[in-house]
N, C-alpha and C positions, 0 to 999 in steps of 0.2 A: 623494541629497538628506539635508542635515543636518537632524535633526529639530531643530523649534524647542521641544520639551518636554524637560525634564530626565529624562522617563521614557519607556521604549519597552515597553508592556505585551504579556504574552504569556498564553496559556492553556495548562497542562500536565494532560493527562488522567491523574488519578491512580486513580480506578475506572473500570472499563469495558471494553467489549470491545477498545478501542485503546488500553489503558493504556500509557502512556509517550510518546504523541504530544505534539508541540509545536506550537502554534498562534500564530505571531506576529501582533500587531494594529498598524495604522497608522491614520493619521488618517481618520476616517469611520465608517461602519457596516458590520457584517459580520453575516450572518444565519446562525446555528446552526439546523440541522434535519437530518431523517432522510433527505430526498430533494430539498429546495428549499434554496436558499440558497448561501453560500459556504464553511460549514465543515459538511461531511457527517459525521452520527455515526451508525454503525450500531448502533441500539439501537431495538427495537421500541416502546418506551415514549416514545420522542422523536416528536413530530408533525414533518410535513413541513417546515414553518416554525415552528420552536419559540421561539426568543428573538434578539432583536436586541442586539448589542453595540456601543455607541458609544463612539469615543475622540476627545475633543477635543484635538488637539495642542497648541494655543495654552494651553490652561489646564492640560494635564496630567490632566484628568479621565476616569474611565472609568465609564461607566454601563451599564444594561441595561434592556430592555423586553420582558415576556413578550408573545407575539404571539397571545394567547388560546388557549394550547396547551392539549391536553386533559388533562394531567397535571401542569401547572404548572411553574414555575421558582422553586428554593430558592436562597437566599442565606445561607449558614452554618447550615443546618437549618430556616429558616423561609421559607415559601412567600410571596413577593411579586410582584407586577404590575411594579414597576420599582423602580430604586435605585441607588446608587452603589456601586461597587466599589473596595475598597482592597486594598494589596498584602498577601498572604495569606489574603485571602477565600476561601471555597469556594463555587463556583456548581454547581448541580446541574440536570439536565436527565435525566428518565429515570432509568436506574440509572448515568449517566455522571456523574462528578465532576470538575470542574475546578480546579486550583489556580491562583488568579490571581495573577501575578508583574508587579511594575513594576520592571523592570530598566533600567540605563543604556543608552541607546541606542547602536545600531552606527553610528558616522558614517563609516567608511572606505569603505562599498561602496554604489554607487547600483544598486539592484536594477531592472531593465529595466521592470517591471510589478509592479503592487500584488499582494498576495495575494488581493484582492477587490475588488468594485467598490465606489466610493464613492458614497453614495446620501443625499440629504438627509432628515433626520429626519421631516419631513412626510410623506414618500412611503411612510413603512414600512406604515403600515395598509393604505393603498390597494393597495398592490403584494404584500403578504405574507399578509394577514388574509383576503381574499376567498378562496372556493374557487379552485383552478387545476387544469387537466389535468396529468396526470403528464407529465413530460420524458422523452422517449423516449430520451435520453442517461444518464438515471438508471439506478444500478446496483441500486437497491434490488428486492429480490424481492418487494415488496408490491405490484403492479399493481392498477389498480382493474378490477371485475369487469364482464363484458358485460351486456347486460339479461337474457340467458338463464341468467345465475347462472354461467357458466364464467370463468376467469381471463382477463384480457387480457394475453396475453404479448408485446406488441410491446415492452414495456421489456426483458424478458428476451432478446428476439432481437437487441436492440441491445447487449447489455452484454457484449460481448468484452473484458473486463479481469481482469487477474490478481487474484488475493484478497489479498495481503498488502501490497500497495503502499500507503504512507503518503502520500495527497495530499490537500490541503485544498482542491484549486480542480479545475473541469472541465477537460476536456481541452484546450479552446481556450486557456486561460489559461498563463501561464508565470510560475514563481516565481522563476527565476534564469537569466540568460542568459550562456553561456561568452562569448559575443561582448563582452558588457558587461564581464565580468572582463578579459577580453583588452585592452580599451582602458583598464582601469584601471592596467595594468602600465606602470611607467616605460618609455619609449623605450628606454632602453639596454638594458633587460632584453628588451623585447618583439622586438628586432632578434634576439635570441639564440634567441627561442622560436617554433619552426615550429608550424604546426597540429598539433593532437594526433593527427590521424590519420596525417599525414605522418611524424611522429616514431616513430609506433609501427610502421607500416608497414615503415619503414627499419630500426627494430630487430628486425622480424620475420624479416628477411632477412639478418640478419648471422649470423656464427657467433660467438657470444659466450661468453667465459668468465664465469660468474657469480661467479667469485671467493669460494666459500663456500658459497652458497646451492644449488649445482647438486644436490646430493644432500642431501634433507631427512633429518634424524635418523628412524630408525626409531621410536624412542620417540616422537616428536611425532607421526608418522602414527598410532600406536596411541592415543595421547590422543584425536586427532581423531576416530577410528572409536569410541571410547568416547562421545563427546558426540553422534554421530550416531545411536548406539543407545538414546539419551534418558537417559544417565546424565550428565547437564550439570554437577551439583553435584561429583560424583565427578572428573569430566575436568577442572574449575577447581582442584581441590585437587591433581590429578596435575601440572597445566601449572605451578602455583607452585611445585611442589618440582623439577620439571625445570628451571624456570628458575633457581632458587636454586644449583643443582648446575651448572648451565652459563652462568653469567653472561655469556659471550663470545658466545653463541649468539643472533644477532638473531631467528632463527626462534622460540625460546622465548617472546620478547615478542609476536612477530606472533600466535603461539598463543594466547597470553593476551588479545591484543586482540580476536581472533575470538570468544573464549569468551564476555568480558565483553559483547559487542556481541549476542550470542545471550541473555544476560541482561537486554537492555535497560539495562546500566550504562554508558551512554554515557561519562560521565566516566573510569571505568577504563580503558575500550576506548582512549580518546584518548591517556592517558597512557601505556599499554603501546605502541600505534604510534608516538607520539613518541620513546620510548626507543628502539625498534627503528631509527627513523630516523636515529639519531645513529651507526650502525654504518657503516663504509665498505664493507663488503661485503654490505649488504642488498640486497635485490631491489627495484627501485622500484616494485613492486606496493605497497609499504608506502604510498606516496604516493596512490595510488588508494583505499586503505583509509582513510586519513586524509580524503580529500575526501568520502568517503560519510558517516562520523560527523558531520563539520562541517556536512553539509547537513542531515542528520536532526536536528541540535540549533539548525539555522537560524543558525550561526557562519559567515557569508559572508564576513566579513574574512579568517578564517583558511582558506577553502575556496579564495579568490583565492590567497594567499600558497603554498598547497600545491599548487595547479595550476601555478604557476610553478615550484617545486622539481621536480615531476614531469616538465616539459618540461626542464629543465637536467641533471636525473640520467640521462635517457635519452639526452640530446645528448652528455654527457660520457662515457659508454660508448661510444657511436658514434663519437667523435673518437679515442679511443685504440685502438679495433680496426676503424677504417673500412677499412683496407685489405682486410679479408675480403670485402666488398661489392665493392670495385673489381677483386679478383683473381676473383672468383666460384668461390671454393674449394669450396663446399659448396652444396647445394640448400636451399631453405626448410624442408623437411621435415627434413633432417639438422640444420640449425642449431636447430631446435626440439627434436629429440631430444637432441642434446648440451648444450642450455641449456634446463630446464624452467622456469626463471623467465619466459621468453618467453610460453610458453602461459600461465602464471597471470597475466600482465601482460594479455594480451588478454582472457582469460575475465573477469577481475575489471571491465575496462573496459566490456566489453560489458553485464555484469549492472548497473554502474552506471547505464548508460543504459536498460536496461530496468526499473529500479527508479524512476527520476527520468525520467520521460518530458518533464517540464516543461524539463529542460536543452535550451538551444536550440543543437544541433550539427546542422550541414547533413546532411540526409537521404542526400545521395550520399557523404559522408563516413563515416557509420555504416553504409551498404550495403558500403563497402570494408571495414570491420571484420568485419561479417558473412560476406561472402564469403570473406575471409582465414582467419577460423575455420573454415568448412565445408571449405576446400580443403586447406590446408598445417598450419595451427597446431594446431587441437582438433577434427578431422574425426568424433571419437568422441564428442563433447560436444554436448549439444542447444541450446547457448546461441546459437551462429551462427544456426541456424534460427530460433531464437525472437526474436532481434534483427530478422532480416528480416522475419518474419511480423509484428511488432509494426508496422515501419514500411509493411508493405503494407496492414494493418487501417486505418491511419491514412489511406490512400489509397483506402479502401473497396474494395480488391482483395481480397475474401474467399476466393474460390476459390483462388487463388494463395497466400494466406497459409495455408490449411487444407493444401494440398501440402506445405508446408514443416513443418506443425506434424505431419503424418503421419510426415514423417521424423524428426523429433524425437521422436516418440512411440516409434517403433521402436527409437531409440537409448537410450530411458530411459521405460519405460512408467509409472514412479512418479513422475515430475517433475509435482509439481500444478500448477504454472503452466500446463504444456502440456496437461494434462488437462482444465482447467478451461475453458481458451481453446479447445481444440479441441471439447469438448462445445458450448459456446455457438455457436461459429462454425458447427458442422453443422446446430444447429438454425437458425440464421439461414438457411441455405441450403436449409432443408426437406428436409435429409436425417435423416428422423427415425430410419431404422432405424441409421445410422451414430452418431446423437447418443445412441441407447440403447445402442449398443454400449460407447461410450467412457463413459457415465454409469456403466455396470455396473462397469467397470474402475476407475471412480473410487471407487465405493463398497467394491468389494473391495479396493483399496489403502488406502483411508481410511474404514473402517467406522464413525468418529465423525464424519464429515462431515455435519453436519445441512444445509448448502448442497446437498450431492449429492442427498441424499433429496427435498428441496424442488423441484430443480430436474427430477428424475425424475417427481414428481407433477404438475408442471407440464406437462411431456411428455404424461404420459396424459391431462391435461384437454384438450390441443391435440388428441388423437387421439380426441376424444369417449369416452374409456373412463374415467369419474370414478371407478367403483368400483376400478379397478385403481390408482388414485392412493391408495387408503387406506392399503394396508401401508406407503407411504413417509411418509406423513404421521403414522401411526401411530409408527413409529421415532423421528420428532421429537419427539412426545409423550412417549415412554418416556424420551428424554433430558431434556426439560423438566421431568418429574415428579421427577426427582433433581436438577436444577438449574433453578429456575423463571426465572432469568435468561438462559437460553439465547436467544440472538437470534431464532430462527426459531420460538420455541414458541407464541407467541400468533398468529402466522401461520397455522400448522399447526392450531391449534384453531379457528379460523375457517373453514378450507377443509373440515376434517370435518365442521363444521355444515353447509356448503353441500352436500357430497356427501350427508349423512343428510337433508335437506330434500329433496332430488331424490326420495329413497325415501319420502316423507311421513311419516319420523318427526319429526313437529314438536318434541315434547317433549324429545327427545336433542340435535336441533339446536339449539334455544334455549340449552341447556345449555352446549353447546362455544361458541356465539358468545357467549354471557354471559360465559364464563370469559375469552374472548379480549379482551373489552372492560375486564373487571376488571383486566388485564393491559397495558392501554394501548393495544390494537390499535384504531387509528382506524376502520377497514372494520367492525370488530365492532361499536364503539359507533354506527356510522351504519345498521346493518342493521335494515330493516323488521321483523324478528323481534322485536328488542328494544322496537320502539316500539309494539308491540302487547300486549307481556308486561309487566305492573306486577310490581314487585320490591319485596321488604321491606327494610328499613334494612341488612341484613346481604348483602344482594345475591342472596338465593335468590327462586326462583319463588313467587308466591302462588298460592292455590287456583285463581284466575281465569286463570291462565297454563297450567293442565293441558290 
């Protein structure tokens, strides 16, 4: 649909836990909140339904309305209940700051569904200001307490989701449809473009000569290892030097694109991948990488065009060397061994669908990719098991998904996606022993993961062992003392207060709960402890509170 406005607004997070995230807005209302609404912000100081953003497409006007949030909404540093947003304005909720951009609309792509539900302005107060029950599909680790003071873990038990996926809609929504992309491609080209999976499976069983990308430079691999070891800045510099010395090697540009993407410098990543795509001997995997960057930046028109190029590039290679499949000169495993780019292509494509669950590709076709990866293409890589497990989670086949994740975990016990999803899935199945075993591996492998400590604390609450939760909550508090903006810091303070309250340590419990409230944690502010304890203007307890 072509926009009637000359503007297409979007919000870009420039400060906060999800820095770099881009949120496009269309006609109607979008709710920003910590656990309720259309744009979920993982920030403890953000209310569940914090602020409503309204875009009037006909007038080209963008406005906001604070939904009686606890910590308020700020426009260019000034707290306001409502107002109009202009290009370049800064909107702040909690510790998250959005840069508001009014860009030219993308008129070339018809997105299958809106990023968020359209709602009448008059419905906002009725629907979002009133207290609501926690959504069981919410991924927030801030569930409401039971009457006995223990955490309600129903939300956690349903939170089988990878940690770093950048989505702005719930699972049932779809941001981009590959089917709608396909229908936008001219008929002349569409006839040439087989379904993505058909093409990939066909190439996967060819004995292809990758014409230059078969053996990646040892130096390129060394630079990649440098980045994996945490030396990203040094790796970027080394990659730039390598590319300057080897201008005819497309792998140098792909390497640069990968490193820029790790730095969230999407514009530079796109330019590097585009340069690599100009080489005749480049692996088709570059098209998958470009599609990913275009999706991250919401450049849907470019994603459509790149999707077409991906199909044509693979089909061209297949036409040139199609005799290999006719004569069956080699097995699938041999073809992959002789042509490493086939493996890269499948792995990158599977990862694309893992990271962008909103892409509408038929599950049967994704299952083919997953099984091909497991069987012949990358049996030593967990990605095939991860992709199939994700499909099974979506079909509520948790036990089967766990069996696959166990295999993925055996292949790579440091895969964070696998560890997190396996721990949460085992919890959902009430396999608490297995949950704890995976959680301890999560903590051992990622000792700075406060999410792991909080999940372990919740497990101890579930097992009616509140005191055993304390060490894990205190780990989060140690991190929070160094970094007050730590996401789970206020939540940990609150639950330490609840544990102390069970021990009848009322004064200490009140201090922890009060501190969680001061950091914007809603449950802390709603605690009966604070309703009965008067506070001085600086937030400290008065003598009556002792």
